[in-house]
C-alpha positions as CSV (number, residue, x, y, z in Angstrom):
1,X,0.8,-12.8,36.5
2,X,2.6,-12.4,33.2
3,X,4.6,-14.9,31.3
4,X,6.5,-13.1,28.6
5,X,10.2,-13.5,29.8
6,X,12.0,-16.3,27.8
7,X,13.1,-19.1,30.0
8,X,16.9,-19.4,29.9
9,X,19.4,-20.6,32.4
10,X,21.7,-17.5,32.4
11,X,19.7,-14.8,30.6
12,X,16.6,-12.7,31.0
13,X,15.2,-12.2,27.6
14,X,12.4,-10.2,26.1
15,X,11.5,-11.1,22.5
16,X,9.2,-8.4,20.7
17,X,8.4,-5.0,21.6
18,X,5.3,-4.7,23.8
19,X,5.0,-1.1,25.1
20,X,2.8,-2.0,28.1
21,X,5.6,-4.3,29.3
22,X,8.4,-1.7,29.0
23,X,8.6,-0.5,32.6
24,X,8.5,-4.1,34.0
25,X,11.4,-5.0,31.7
26,X,13.2,-1.7,32.7
27,X,13.1,-3.0,36.2
28,X,14.1,-6.7,35.4
29,X,17.1,-5.8,33.3
30,X,18.5,-3.1,35.7
31,X,22.3,-3.0,36.3
32,X,24.2,-2.1,39.4
33,X,27.5,-2.7,41.2
34,X,26.8,-1.9,44.8
35,X,27.8,1.8,44.4
36,X,25.5,2.9,41.6
37,X,22.7,1.3,39.3
38,X,20.7,2.1,36.2
39,X,17.3,0.8,35.1
40,X,17.2,-0.7,31.6
41,X,16.0,2.5,29.9
42,X,16.6,3.0,26.3
43,X,19.6,5.1,25.5
44,X,17.7,7.0,22.8
45,X,14.6,9.2,23.1
46,X,11.5,7.3,24.1
47,X,8.0,8.9,24.5
48,X,6.4,5.6,25.5
49,X,5.7,4.4,29.2
50,X,9.1,4.7,31.0
51,X,10.7,5.4,34.4
52,X,14.0,7.0,33.9
53,X,16.2,5.8,36.7
54,X,19.9,6.3,37.6
55,X,20.8,5.9,41.3
56,X,23.7,6.5,43.5
57,X,24.2,4.5,46.7
58,X,23.7,6.4,49.9
59,X,22.7,9.7,48.2
60,X,19.3,10.7,49.3
61,X,16.9,13.6,49.8
62,X,14.6,14.3,53.0
63,X,11.4,14.8,51.0
64,X,8.9,16.7,53.3
65,X,6.3,14.3,54.6
66,X,2.8,14.6,53.1
67,X,0.0,13.6,55.3
68,X,-3.5,14.8,55.7
69,X,-3.4,15.0,59.5
70,X,-0.1,15.6,61.4
71,X,0.4,13.6,64.6
72,X,3.0,14.0,67.3
73,X,5.9,11.8,66.5
74,X,5.6,11.9,62.8
75,X,9.0,12.1,61.0
76,X,9.5,15.4,59.2
77,X,10.6,13.7,56.0
78,X,10.6,10.6,53.8
79,X,14.1,9.8,52.6
80,X,14.1,9.4,48.8
81,X,17.0,7.7,47.0
82,X,17.3,10.1,44.0
83,X,17.1,9.7,40.4
84,X,20.4,11.1,39.4
85,X,22.1,12.2,36.1
86,X,20.8,10.5,33.0
87,X,24.2,9.3,31.8
88,X,23.0,6.9,29.2
89,X,21.5,9.4,26.8
90,X,22.1,9.0,23.0
91,X,19.8,10.7,20.5
92,X,19.8,9.6,16.9
93,X,18.5,12.0,14.2
94,X,18.0,10.7,10.6
95,X,17.0,13.2,8.0
96,X,15.3,15.3,10.6
97,X,13.5,12.5,12.4
98,X,14.6,11.6,15.9
99,X,14.6,7.9,16.7
100,X,11.8,7.1,19.2
101,X,10.7,3.5,19.3
102,X,7.2,4.7,20.4
103,X,6.7,6.6,17.1
104,X,8.5,4.6,14.4
105,X,6.6,3.3,11.4
106,X,7.4,-0.4,12.0
107,X,9.2,-2.7,14.3
108,X,10.5,-5.7,12.3
109,X,12.2,-7.4,15.2
110,X,13.1,-6.4,18.8
111,X,15.1,-8.3,21.6
112,X,16.5,-7.3,24.9
113,X,18.6,-9.5,27.2
114,X,20.4,-9.5,30.4
115,X,23.3,-11.8,30.5
116,X,23.6,-12.5,34.2
117,X,26.7,-14.5,33.9
118,X,28.5,-11.4,32.6
119,X,26.4,-8.6,33.9
120,X,25.7,-7.3,30.4
121,X,22.6,-5.7,29.1
122,X,22.2,-6.0,25.2
123,X,19.5,-4.9,22.8
124,X,18.9,-5.5,19.1
125,X,16.0,-4.1,17.0
126,X,15.2,-3.7,13.4
127,X,12.8,-0.7,12.7
128,X,11.6,1.5,10.0
129,X,11.2,5.3,10.8
130,X,8.3,7.3,9.6
131,X,10.6,8.8,6.9
132,X,11.1,5.3,5.4
133,X,14.7,4.8,6.7
134,X,15.3,1.2,7.9
135,X,17.8,0.9,10.7
136,X,19.2,-1.9,12.8
137,X,20.2,-0.8,16.3
138,X,22.4,-2.7,18.6
139,X,23.4,-1.6,22.0
140,X,25.4,-3.1,24.8
141,X,26.1,-1.7,28.3
142,X,27.4,-2.6,31.7
143,X,28.0,-1.0,35.1
144,X,31.4,-2.1,36.0
145,X,32.0,-4.5,38.9
146,X,35.7,-4.1,38.3
147,X,35.6,-0.3,38.6
148,X,32.5,0.6,40.5
149,X,32.5,4.2,39.3
150,X,32.4,3.4,35.6
151,X,29.6,2.8,33.2
152,X,30.1,1.9,29.4
153,X,28.0,1.9,26.4
154,X,28.4,0.5,22.9
155,X,25.7,1.8,20.6
156,X,25.7,0.8,16.9
157,X,23.5,1.9,14.0
158,X,23.3,-0.1,10.7
159,X,21.8,1.5,7.8
160,X,19.7,-1.0,5.8
161,X,18.5,1.3,3.1
162,X,19.3,4.8,3.9
163,X,22.1,7.1,2.4
164,X,22.4,10.5,3.9
165,X,23.2,12.6,6.9
166,X,22.9,11.3,10.5
167,X,23.4,13.1,13.8
168,X,24.3,11.3,16.9
169,X,24.1,13.1,20.3
170,X,25.7,11.8,23.3
171,X,24.7,13.6,26.5
172,X,24.7,13.8,30.3
173,X,21.5,15.4,31.7
174,X,20.9,16.4,35.3
175,X,17.3,17.7,34.6
176,X,15.8,14.7,36.3
177,X,12.9,14.2,38.7
178,X,11.7,11.5,41.0
179,X,8.4,10.0,40.1
180,X,7.7,9.6,43.7
181,X,8.4,13.2,44.8
182,X,5.7,14.3,47.4
183,X,5.6,17.9,46.1
184,X,6.8,17.4,42.5
185,X,10.0,19.0,43.7
186,X,13.4,18.9,41.7
187,X,15.8,17.7,44.3
188,X,19.0,19.0,42.6
189,X,20.9,22.2,42.4
190,X,23.1,22.3,39.2
191,X,26.6,23.4,40.0
192,X,28.8,22.8,36.9
193,X,28.3,22.1,33.2
194,X,31.5,22.0,31.3
195,X,33.4,20.7,28.4
196,X,37.2,20.6,27.9
197,X,38.9,18.8,25.0
198,X,37.2,15.3,24.9
199,X,35.7,15.6,28.3
200,X,32.1,16.5,29.1
201,X,31.3,17.1,32.7
202,X,28.2,17.8,34.8
203,X,28.0,18.3,38.5
204,X,24.9,18.8,40.8
205,X,24.3,18.9,44.6
206,X,21.2,17.7,46.4
207,X,19.2,20.3,48.1
208,X,19.3,20.3,51.9
209,X,21.7,17.2,52.4
210,X,24.3,18.7,49.9
211,X,25.4,15.4,48.4
212,X,27.6,16.3,45.3
213,X,27.6,14.0,42.3
214,X,29.9,14.5,39.4
215,X,29.6,12.7,36.0
216,X,32.1,12.8,33.2
217,X,32.0,11.3,29.7
218,X,34.2,10.6,26.8
219,X,33.0,9.5,23.4
220,X,34.4,7.9,20.4
221,X,32.6,7.1,17.1
222,X,33.6,4.7,14.4
223,X,32.3,4.1,10.9
224,X,32.7,0.4,9.8
225,X,35.0,-0.1,12.8
226,X,37.3,2.8,11.8
227,X,37.5,5.5,14.5
228,X,36.7,8.9,12.8
229,X,38.4,12.0,13.9
230,X,35.7,14.2,12.6
231,X,35.1,17.1,14.8
232,X,32.1,17.1,17.2
233,X,30.0,20.0,18.4
234,X,29.6,20.6,22.1
235,X,26.4,22.2,23.5
236,X,26.0,23.3,27.1
237,X,22.6,24.1,28.6
238,X,21.2,24.2,32.0
239,X,22.0,20.8,33.6
240,X,22.9,19.3,30.4
241,X,26.2,18.7,28.4
242,X,25.8,17.3,24.9
243,X,28.3,16.2,22.2
244,X,26.9,15.9,18.7
245,X,28.5,14.1,15.8
246,X,27.3,15.0,12.3
247,X,28.2,12.3,9.8
248,X,26.9,10.7,6.6
249,X,26.0,6.9,6.5
250,X,25.5,4.7,3.6
251,X,23.4,1.6,3.1
252,X,25.1,-1.3,4.7
253,X,27.4,0.9,6.9
254,X,27.6,0.7,10.6
255,X,28.1,3.6,12.9
256,X,29.3,2.8,16.4
257,X,29.5,5.2,19.4
258,X,31.3,4.1,22.4
259,X,30.6,6.1,25.6
260,X,32.7,6.0,28.8
261,X,31.3,7.6,31.9
262,X,32.9,8.2,35.3
263,X,30.5,8.8,38.3
264,X,31.7,9.9,41.6
265,X,30.1,11.5,44.7
266,X,30.8,13.3,48.0
267,X,30.1,9.9,49.7
268,X,33.6,8.9,48.7
269,X,35.6,12.1,47.8
270,X,36.0,15.6,49.0
271,X,34.1,18.2,47.0
272,X,37.4,19.4,45.3
273,X,38.3,16.0,44.0
274,X,35.1,15.0,42.6
275,X,35.5,16.6,39.1
276,X,39.2,15.3,38.5
277,X,38.2,11.8,39.7
278,X,35.2,11.5,37.4
279,X,37.2,12.8,34.4
280,X,40.1,10.5,35.1
281,X,37.8,7.5,35.2
282,X,36.2,8.3,31.9
283,X,39.5,9.2,30.4
284,X,41.4,6.1,31.4
285,X,38.5,3.9,30.3
286,X,38.5,5.5,26.9
287,X,41.9,4.0,26.3
288,X,40.5,0.5,26.2
289,X,37.9,-1.2,23.9
290,X,34.5,-2.1,25.1
291,X,35.4,-5.8,25.0
292,X,38.5,-5.2,27.1
293,X,36.6,-3.4,29.8
294,X,33.9,-5.8,29.6
295,X,36.4,-8.7,30.2
296,X,37.5,-7.1,33.5
297,X,33.9,-6.7,34.5
298,X,33.1,-10.3,33.6
299,X,35.9,-11.7,35.7
300,X,34.6,-9.9,38.7
301,X,31.2,-11.4,38.1
302,X,32.9,-14.8,37.6
303,X,34.4,-14.6,41.0
304,X,31.0,-13.9,42.5
305,X,29.3,-16.7,40.7
306,X,31.9,-19.2,41.6
307,X,30.9,-18.7,45.3
308,X,27.2,-18.1,45.1
309,X,25.8,-19.9,42.1
310,X,23.1,-22.4,42.7
311,X,22.7,-25.1,40.0
312,X,19.4,-26.8,39.5
313,X,19.1,-29.6,37.0
314,X,15.8,-30.3,35.3
315,X,14.0,-27.1,35.7
316,X,15.0,-24.1,33.6
317,X,12.3,-21.8,35.0
318,X,13.6,-22.4,38.5
319,X,17.2,-22.2,37.5
320,X,16.7,-18.8,35.8
321,X,14.7,-17.4,38.8
322,X,17.4,-18.2,41.4
323,X,20.2,-16.8,39.4
324,X,18.1,-13.6,38.7
325,X,17.5,-13.2,42.4
326,X,21.2,-13.7,43.4
327,X,22.3,-11.4,40.6
328,X,20.2,-8.6,41.8
329,X,21.2,-9.0,45.4
330,X,25.0,-8.8,44.4
331,X,24.2,-5.7,42.2
332,X,22.6,-4.0,45.1
333,X,25.0,-4.7,47.9
334,X,28.6,-6.0,48.0
335,X,29.4,-5.3,51.6
336,X,32.4,-3.0,51.0
337,X,30.9,0.0,52.8
338,X,29.4,-0.4,56.2
339,X,27.4,3.0,55.6
340,X,25.3,1.3,53.0
341,X,22.6,-1.2,53.3
342,X,20.0,-3.1,51.1
343,X,17.1,-1.1,49.9
344,X,13.9,-2.9,49.1
345,X,14.1,-1.8,45.5
346,X,17.9,-1.6,45.2
347,X,19.0,0.2,42.1
348,X,15.7,-0.8,40.1
349,X,13.2,1.8,41.1
350,X,12.2,4.6,43.4
351,X,9.4,3.0,45.5
352,X,9.9,2.6,49.3
353,X,12.5,5.4,49.2
354,X,15.3,2.9,48.6
355,X,16.0,3.0,52.3
356,X,16.7,0.3,55.0
357,X,13.9,-1.8,56.3
358,X,13.7,-4.8,58.7
359,X,14.0,-7.0,55.6
360,X,17.8,-6.7,55.8
361,X,18.0,-8.4,59.2
362,X,15.2,-10.9,58.6
363,X,15.8,-12.1,55.2
364,X,19.2,-10.6,53.7
365,X,21.6,-11.4,56.6
366,X,21.5,-15.2,56.2
367,X,22.3,-14.9,52.4
368,X,25.5,-12.8,52.9
369,X,26.5,-14.9,56.0
370,X,26.6,-18.0,53.7
371,X,27.9,-16.5,50.4
372,X,30.4,-13.7,51.4
373,X,33.2,-13.1,53.7
374,X,32.2,-12.8,57.4
375,X,32.9,-9.1,57.4
376,X,30.2,-8.5,54.9
377,X,27.4,-9.7,57.2
378,X,29.1,-8.0,60.2
379,X,29.0,-4.7,58.4
380,X,25.2,-5.0,58.2
381,X,25.0,-5.4,61.9
382,X,27.5,-2.5,62.5
383,X,25.3,-0.3,60.4
384,X,22.6,-0.6,63.0
385,X,25.0,-0.2,65.8
386,X,26.3,3.1,64.5
387,X,22.7,4.2,64.3
388,X,21.8,3.2,68.0
389,X,21.8,6.9,69.2
390,X,19.2,7.7,66.5
391,X,17.1,4.7,67.6
392,X,17.1,6.0,71.1
393,X,16.1,9.5,69.7
394,X,13.2,7.8,67.8
395,X,11.9,6.2,70.9
396,X,12.2,9.4,72.9
397,X,10.0,11.2,70.4
398,X,7.3,8.6,71.1
399,X,7.7,9.1,74.9
400,X,10.1,6.3,75.9
401,X,12.9,7.0,78.3
402,X,16.1,5.7,80.0
403,X,17.8,4.7,76.8
404,X,15.1,2.7,75.2
405,X,15.6,2.3,71.5
406,X,13.1,2.0,68.7
407,X,14.8,1.3,65.5
408,X,13.2,2.8,62.4
409,X,10.9,1.1,60.0
410,X,12.4,3.1,57.2
411,X,15.8,5.0,57.4
412,X,18.8,6.2,55.6
413,X,20.6,7.7,58.7
414,X,19.0,5.9,61.6
415,X,16.2,8.4,61.9
416,X,12.7,7.3,61.2
417,X,11.4,8.5,57.9
418,X,8.2,6.3,57.4
419,X,5.1,8.6,57.6
420,X,2.2,6.0,57.8
421,X,1.1,6.1,61.5
422,X,0.0,2.4,61.7
423,X,3.6,1.4,60.5
424,X,5.8,4.3,62.1
425,X,4.2,4.0,65.6
426,X,2.9,0.4,65.6
427,X,5.1,-2.0,63.5
428,X,7.4,-2.3,66.3
429,X,8.3,-6.0,65.7
430,X,11.1,-4.5,63.6
431,X,13.1,-4.2,66.9
432,X,12.8,-7.9,67.3
433,X,14.5,-8.5,63.8
434,X,17.4,-6.3,64.8
435,X,18.1,-8.4,67.9
436,X,17.4,-11.6,66.1
437,X,20.1,-10.7,63.5
438,X,22.7,-10.4,66.2
439,X,21.8,-13.9,67.6
440,X,21.7,-15.3,63.9
441,X,25.1,-13.8,63.2
442,X,26.7,-15.3,66.4
443,X,25.1,-18.7,65.9
444,X,26.3,-18.9,62.3
445,X,29.8,-17.4,62.7
446,X,30.6,-18.4,66.4
447,X,31.8,-14.8,66.8
448,X,30.6,-14.3,70.4
449,X,32.9,-11.5,71.0
450,X,30.6,-9.4,68.9
451,X,28.2,-9.2,72.0
452,X,31.0,-7.4,73.9
453,X,32.1,-5.3,71.0
454,X,28.7,-4.1,69.6
455,X,25.8,-6.3,70.3
456,X,25.0,-5.9,73.9
457,X,24.4,-2.2,73.7
458,X,21.8,-2.8,71.0
459,X,20.2,-5.5,72.9
460,X,19.9,-3.7,76.1
461,X,18.4,-0.5,74.5
462,X,15.9,-2.8,72.6
463,X,14.8,-4.6,75.8
464,X,14.3,-1.3,77.6
465,X,11.9,-0.5,74.8
466,X,9.9,-3.6,75.2
467,X,9.8,-3.3,79.0
468,X,8.2,0.1,78.7
469,X,5.9,-0.9,75.8
470,X,4.1,-3.6,77.5
471,X,1.6,-3.0,80.3
472,X,0.1,-5.2,83.1
473,X,-3.4,-6.4,82.6
474,X,-5.1,-6.9,86.0
475,X,-7.9,-8.9,84.3
476,X,-5.6,-11.3,82.5
477,X,-2.9,-11.1,85.2
478,X,-0.5,-10.9,82.3
479,X,1.6,-8.4,80.4
480,X,-0.1,-7.3,77.2
481,X,1.0,-5.3,74.2
482,X,-1.7,-2.9,72.8
483,X,-2.2,-1.0,69.7
484,X,0.4,-2.7,67.3
485,X,0.7,-3.8,63.7
486,X,2.2,-7.2,63.1
487,X,4.1,-8.4,59.9
488,X,0.6,-8.8,58.5
489,X,-0.1,-5.2,57.5
490,X,-3.6,-6.0,56.6
491,X,-4.3,-5.7,60.3
492,X,-3.6,-2.4,62.0
493,X,-3.8,-1.2,65.7
494,X,-4.5,-4.7,67.1
495,X,-4.0,-6.0,70.6
496,X,-1.5,-8.7,71.5
497,X,-0.1,-9.6,68.1
498,X,1.3,-13.1,68.9
499,X,4.3,-12.6,66.9
500,X,5.2,-9.3,68.5
501,X,4.6,-10.5,71.9
502,X,6.6,-13.6,71.4
503,X,9.7,-11.9,69.8
504,X,9.6,-9.2,72.5
505,X,9.9,-11.9,75.2
506,X,12.5,-13.7,73.3
507,X,14.6,-10.4,73.1
508,X,14.4,-9.9,76.8
509,X,15.6,-13.5,77.5
510,X,18.4,-13.3,74.9
511,X,19.5,-9.9,76.4
512,X,19.7,-11.4,79.9
513,X,21.8,-14.2,78.4
514,X,24.0,-11.9,76.7
515,X,24.6,-9.8,79.9
516,X,25.6,-12.9,81.7
517,X,28.0,-14.1,79.0
518,X,29.7,-10.7,78.6
519,X,30.0,-10.3,82.5
520,X,31.7,-13.7,82.6
521,X,33.8,-13.6,79.5
522,X,34.6,-9.9,79.1
523,X,34.3,-8.5,82.5
524,X,36.3,-5.4,81.9
525,X,34.2,-4.5,78.9
526,X,31.1,-5.4,80.9
527,X,31.9,-2.9,83.5
528,X,32.5,-0.2,80.8
529,X,29.4,-0.9,79.1
530,X,27.1,-1.0,82.1
531,X,28.5,2.3,83.2
532,X,28.0,3.7,79.7
533,X,24.4,2.5,79.6
534,X,23.6,3.5,83.3
535,X,22.5,-0.1,83.6
536,X,21.1,-1.4,86.9
537,X,20.6,-5.0,87.9
538,X,17.0,-4.1,88.9
539,X,16.1,-4.0,85.1
540,X,16.8,-7.7,84.8
541,X,14.4,-8.5,87.5
542,X,11.6,-6.6,85.7
543,X,12.6,-8.2,82.3
544,X,12.4,-11.6,83.8
545,X,9.0,-10.9,85.2
546,X,7.7,-9.7,81.8
547,X,9.2,-12.9,80.1
548,X,7.5,-15.1,82.7
549,X,4.2,-13.4,82.5
550,X,3.6,-12.4,78.9
551,X,0.2,-13.1,77.3
552,X,-0.1,-15.0,74.1
553,X,-3.5,-15.4,72.4
554,X,-4.4,-18.9,71.4
555,X,-7.3,-21.1,70.6
556,X,-7.3,-24.4,72.5
557,X,-10.1,-26.0,70.3
558,X,-8.2,-25.3,67.1
559,X,-4.8,-25.9,68.7
560,X,-3.5,-22.7,67.1
561,X,-1.7,-19.5,68.2
562,X,-3.9,-16.6,67.3
563,X,-2.5,-13.8,65.2
564,X,-4.0,-11.3,67.7
565,X,-6.9,-11.0,70.1
566,X,-10.3,-11.6,68.6
567,X,-8.9,-12.8,65.3
568,X,-11.5,-15.7,65.2
569,X,-14.3,-13.1,65.2
570,X,-13.7,-12.6,61.6
571,X,-15.5,-14.4,58.9
572,X,-13.1,-16.9,57.8
573,X,-12.9,-17.3,54.0
574,X,-10.2,-19.2,52.0
575,X,-8.1,-17.4,49.4
576,X,-9.0,-20.1,46.9
577,X,-12.6,-19.0,47.0
578,X,-11.8,-15.3,46.2
579,X,-12.8,-14.2,42.8
580,X,-9.7,-13.8,40.7
581,X,-10.9,-10.4,39.7
582,X,-10.3,-9.2,43.3
583,X,-6.7,-10.1,43.3
584,X,-4.5,-8.6,44.4
585,X,-6.9,-7.2,47.0
586,X,-4.6,-4.3,47.9
587,X,-5.2,-2.9,44.4
588,X,-9.0,-3.7,44.3
589,X,-10.5,-3.5,47.7
590,X,-11.0,-0.5,50.0
591,X,-8.6,-0.4,53.1
592,X,-11.8,-0.8,55.3
593,X,-12.7,-4.0,53.6
594,X,-9.2,-5.4,53.8
595,X,-8.9,-4.7,57.5
596,X,-12.2,-6.3,58.2
597,X,-11.4,-9.5,56.2
598,X,-9.3,-12.5,57.5
599,X,-6.9,-12.2,54.6
600,X,-3.3,-12.0,55.6
601,X,-0.8,-10.2,53.6
602,X,2.3,-12.1,54.7
603,X,3.5,-14.6,57.3
604,X,2.8,-13.3,60.8
605,X,2.3,-16.1,63.2
606,X,4.2,-18.4,60.7
607,X,7.1,-15.7,60.8
608,X,7.6,-16.6,64.3
609,X,7.6,-20.3,63.5
610,X,10.2,-19.6,60.9
611,X,12.5,-17.7,63.4
612,X,11.9,-20.0,66.4
613,X,11.1,-23.3,64.8
614,X,12.9,-25.4,67.5
615,X,10.5,-23.9,70.1
616,X,7.6,-25.7,68.7
617,X,6.8,-29.4,67.9
618,X,5.8,-30.7,64.5
619,X,2.1,-30.9,65.5
620,X,2.1,-27.2,66.3
621,X,3.9,-26.3,63.1
622,X,1.4,-28.4,61.0
623,X,-1.8,-27.1,62.7
624,X,-0.8,-23.4,62.4
625,X,0.4,-23.8,58.8
626,X,-2.8,-25.4,57.8
627,X,-4.8,-22.8,59.4
628,X,-3.0,-19.7,58.3
629,X,-1.6,-20.5,54.9
630,X,-5.0,-20.9,53.1
631,X,-6.0,-17.4,54.3
632,X,-2.8,-15.7,53.2
633,X,-2.8,-13.8,49.9
634,X,0.9,-13.4,49.8
635,X,0.7,-9.8,48.6
636,X,4.0,-9.1,50.4
637,X,7.1,-10.1,48.5
638,X,8.5,-11.4,51.9
639,X,5.6,-14.0,52.4
640,X,6.1,-16.9,49.9
641,X,9.7,-17.9,51.0
642,X,8.7,-18.3,54.7
643,X,5.8,-20.4,53.7
644,X,7.9,-22.4,51.4
645,X,10.5,-23.2,54.0
646,X,8.0,-24.4,56.5
647,X,6.2,-26.4,54.0
648,X,9.6,-28.2,53.2
649,X,10.0,-28.9,56.8
650,X,6.5,-30.4,56.9
651,X,7.1,-32.6,53.9
652,X,4.5,-30.6,51.8
653,X,6.4,-31.0,48.5
654,X,3.8,-29.5,46.2
655,X,3.2,-26.5,48.4
656,X,6.9,-25.8,49.0
657,X,7.5,-25.9,45.2
658,X,4.5,-23.6,44.5
659,X,5.9,-21.1,47.1
660,X,9.4,-21.3,45.8
661,X,8.2,-20.4,42.3
662,X,6.1,-17.6,43.5
663,X,9.0,-16.1,45.6
664,X,11.6,-16.8,42.9
665,X,9.6,-15.5,39.9
666,X,7.7,-12.8,41.8
667,X,9.3,-10.1,39.6
668,X,10.0,-12.1,36.5
669,X,6.3,-13.0,36.3
670,X,4.9,-9.8,37.9
671,X,2.8,-11.8,40.3
672,X,1.6,-8.7,42.1
673,X,1.4,-6.3,39.1
674,X,4.0,-4.0,40.7
675,X,7.4,-5.0,39.1
676,X,7.3,-1.8,37.0
677,X,8.0,0.2,40.2
678,X,11.2,-1.8,40.6
679,X,12.2,-5.3,41.7
680,X,11.8,-6.6,45.2
681,X,15.4,-6.9,46.2
682,X,15.2,-7.9,49.8
683,X,12.7,-10.6,49.2
684,X,15.2,-12.2,46.7
685,X,17.2,-13.3,49.6
686,X,14.0,-15.2,50.6
687,X,14.4,-17.1,47.4
688,X,17.9,-18.2,48.4
689,X,16.5,-19.1,51.9
690,X,13.7,-21.1,50.2
691,X,16.3,-23.3,48.4
692,X,19.0,-23.5,51.1
693,X,16.9,-23.7,54.2
694,X,13.9,-25.2,52.5
695,X,14.9,-27.8,49.9
696,X,18.4,-28.2,51.4
697,X,17.2,-28.2,54.9
698,X,20.2,-26.2,56.1
699,X,20.1,-25.2,59.8
700,X,22.5,-24.6,62.7
701,X,21.5,-27.1,65.5
702,X,23.5,-27.1,68.7
703,X,26.4,-25.2,67.0
704,X,26.6,-27.7,64.2
705,X,25.9,-27.2,60.5
706,X,23.0,-29.4,59.6
707,X,21.3,-30.4,56.4
708,X,18.0,-32.3,55.8
709,X,17.5,-32.4,52.0
710,X,14.1,-32.5,50.4
711,X,14.4,-32.3,46.6
712,X,11.4,-31.2,44.6
713,X,10.2,-34.0,42.2
714,X,10.6,-31.5,39.4
715,X,14.3,-31.2,39.9
716,X,17.0,-33.9,39.0
717,X,19.7,-32.4,41.3
718,X,20.4,-29.3,43.3
719,X,24.1,-27.9,44.0
720,X,25.3,-25.0,46.0
721,X,28.1,-23.8,48.1
722,X,28.1,-22.0,51.5
723,X,30.6,-20.6,53.8
724,X,30.5,-21.7,57.4
725,X,32.9,-20.2,59.9
726,X,36.4,-21.4,58.5
727,X,35.0,-23.7,55.9
728,X,33.8,-23.7,52.4
729,X,31.3,-26.4,51.8
730,X,29.7,-27.7,48.6
731,X,26.4,-29.6,48.8
732,X,25.2,-31.8,45.8
733,X,21.6,-33.2,46.3
734,X,20.3,-35.8,43.9
735,X,17.6,-38.2,43.9
736,X,18.1,-40.3,47.0
737,X,21.7,-39.1,47.4
738,X,23.4,-36.3,49.0
739,X,27.1,-35.5,48.6
740,X,28.8,-32.9,50.9
741,X,32.4,-31.8,50.1
742,X,34.7,-29.7,52.3
743,X,36.3,-27.5,49.7
744,X,38.4,-25.4,52.1
745,X,39.0,-25.6,55.9
746,X,39.6,-27.9,58.8
747,X,37.7,-31.1,59.6
748,X,34.2,-30.4,60.6
749,X,31.3,-32.3,62.3
750,X,28.0,-31.9,60.6
751,X,24.6,-33.3,60.8
752,X,22.9,-35.0,57.8
753,X,19.3,-36.2,58.2
754,X,19.8,-36.0,62.0
755,X,22.9,-38.1,62.1
756,X,26.4,-36.9,63.0
757,X,29.2,-37.3,60.4
758,X,32.8,-36.1,60.5
759,X,33.6,-34.1,57.2
760,X,37.4,-34.4,56.9
761,X,39.6,-31.5,56.0
762,X,39.6,-29.9,52.5
763,X,39.0,-31.7,49.3
764,X,37.4,-34.7,51.0
765,X,33.6,-35.6,50.7
766,X,30.8,-37.2,52.6
767,X,28.2,-39.0,50.7
768,X,24.8,-40.2,52.0
């Protein structure tokens, strides 16, 4: 755990230059707008530890799988979201010395900050070069939320003691690589490097997938706020277009470069239109000042914050953390394009390939259901619906038949591209998360027509998979599920993982309910779908038998559900008894030692209690929580939020608050020593869940919106807004008092602490 980020309600601030923290800060201060993103790399040359990263949503490369032993069913590739053109590059040369923070003589002061309210990254530093020149460098940049194909930089140099020549080079560079390339391959083919009038342009296409990305820039340079018309020099080399300004600077003078960059891709344009579109974006932006463009961008962020901000009084650390998590979520996904999804690192790094995981359905969907228009969450479901054929193909590769579908663990197009056998073949509980998301969406929105339009086909295909994946145990006289990996990835190839068995049974039951509903309410569509799916009523009989006869491991003496068969054969040791030098164990122990230990990576049995909490009484919740949480190391970013929500429900205030801070500040404090790879975007939705469902106690109970607030003692108050069907609700929780305001929409019945209240139409409130 690290604690170097300054606590501030609206900003992420790094004071002082510490090279070993640089890649962490690059992740934390990343910028994005749903269509593209950029790590917080320095604009100028830097030879210290860094991960250069500029990413375009949806643009990927099928990097050939690298494994020691090929197995049937392995995917041919691992999809990589690509490091794209370095568009922020600005070199500064003073008296022959290139500015490089890792090589300067002295750093007098250094500050980087991300203003989350405005989506603005700023840096200020006072340095002395090896040649004795002392400079003050100030930079500001943003990736526009107003125009999601525009990036803008303002870069200023103040001479504090130097008089003489200075060269400023603004460039676009497509000579980029992915740090996580399996074979150190360059993924791009350079197509165009051009400069016309004030425009610089580079274009490249991905190998194999042939995505085209075009990047154009325009530059203007001013001395003491006066734009200079001094001619620049253009240099074109392989993959790089550079514009150089050679000037003189005097002590006390300020030189400011404004850089306007348009970035487009074949995701959104025909190939012939990419160049003119990119140039037009850069050119039009150059007609405005940095602050004018920033104002448009800030207004867009203001609209987002007006809906999704969470206000915490009395705890700056908690306040900063939740805003950071919300900020990164909306930088990553805006819901405007149903071809896109939420990569676990978003636009902050390359790890995990930037592809789609089960995290979206299990953690992110509730966030967007409550904070965005209904269509945004619906697009996340339609994304999976459109990939159903691929999910069926994935199952066929593993030997399943008759339209059974196995959704991929990792994907860009619906095709499985994860290449660790214990995950690819065995972590099949992901199918359950897809089905649960359909249920969750309908429960929250009331949009039952979704079943007839899209949902039923997905549910039937998933249920067909489960019905083929189980087998009958004559000894147990039950259906069992062998050779699986549950959510706890520190256990592989186990038999009868409770969570997997339970969610499979739930899927079968929910699919049968969905079939009856569509048959009754949408009979014409039902007939079309059953014909399309070649569905036979005999399938229901088999599904019912599996649901009635599924085996669930449990221990009667302890009164707990067992994570899997033989779990209690392990030597049970508490996490609190682990030597701190061994943490995190995934970075200090052999895999063999991890697999034989009792330690759990993330919620597994408790993941089931989170999804299906109304299926179990409080005693079962408490016994299972008290058994499993003390042996959970929380080395998955998805773990603390679930434990925090359950702790809140059980009235375990201290544990709930501990888990909230752990999930909320996971990246800010680098709990697991891995933030340098990028932020944990999907788990950030878990931070929101920990507040809204944990401390706010928000649920849907028998079709009613419900709250059971449980404010941490460290907080004076908590306020948030959520959308629910046709209503916009504001919830204000104080010490012993809760106020709920219907900001927009018709009268609504809600539950508050178990009692039913009528919340009148807009602009009226209910206080308790």
